C-alpha positions, 0 to 999 in steps of 0.5 A: 499499500505505501509502495503504491502511494509512493509510486503515485506521488513520483508520478504526479511530481514527474508529470508537473515537472514535464509540464513546466519544461514544455511550457517553457519550451513552448513559451520561453520567457526572456530573462531580464535584469531588475535594471532593464525591466522599467525600460522594457515595460516603457517599450511596451507601453509605447508600442501599445499606444502606437498600435492603438493610435495606428488602429484608430487612424485605420478606423477613422474615415479619411476626410475627402479633400474638398475641391475649390469651388469655382467662383461664378463670374459676376455679371457685368453691370449695364453701362449707363449711357451718357444723356445726350448733350442739349443741342446749342441754339441761339434765341433773340428776345427784344425788349420791345419791337415797336417803338412809338415816338412822339410827333417830330417836324419834317427834317428832323433826324432821330436815333434810338436803339432796340435792346435784346438779349440772347436767351438761348445756350449758343452764341447769337450771330446777326447776319444782317439789319436792313432798313425799309427805305433809305431814310432808315439806317440800322446798325448791328453788332458784328461779333457773336452774342454769348448766351445771357448777354445783351446787345442792341440794334441802333437805328437812325431815321431821317425825316426830310421830305416826309409828312404825316404818319410813318412806320419805318421798319428794320429786318433783322436776320440771325441764327435765331429760330425765329428769324427774321425779326421786324422792328418797327417805328411809329412816327408822325411827321408834321410839316414845317411852318410856312415862313420856313418854306418861303424862306426856302423858296427865295 
């Protein structure tokens, strides 16, 4: 009985010993000194951390690189056309176109002026001034009249040989749209006294 127990114990010891050797052979354990254990632990920790990071990078989807958006061309604003410039024109406006003068005696010479203004936006050019007879002699400016400037037409009337109501005229031609203009005198010429006529006859 004792021999059987001893045999059983020996067999168990042998089995345990063989199992340890097999495990050592299958999974060899590296021997490290106490000095290298901290370094080995740190190396293993770094390896595990790197492995975890790489696994996360693999698991995370790669972000798509967005292509730059093409800017749409801005619509060009319509070009505003400058308003057409107003056409230049002259406009002659007289203060009075008819003068009613007092009664004069035959042989008297009178002078008067017809004032006017250029109310247009261009220069006024007077080309001519013509009397209705030789007794009416007009004068006019030979230079252009600027816009908003004034001028006058001078008229000299000689009543020699005239008698009664007289309406001498002066025709003005210019570059004004309403050209020609007619200027008039209304005059009554009375005869000279008979004494004067008698002296002339002698």
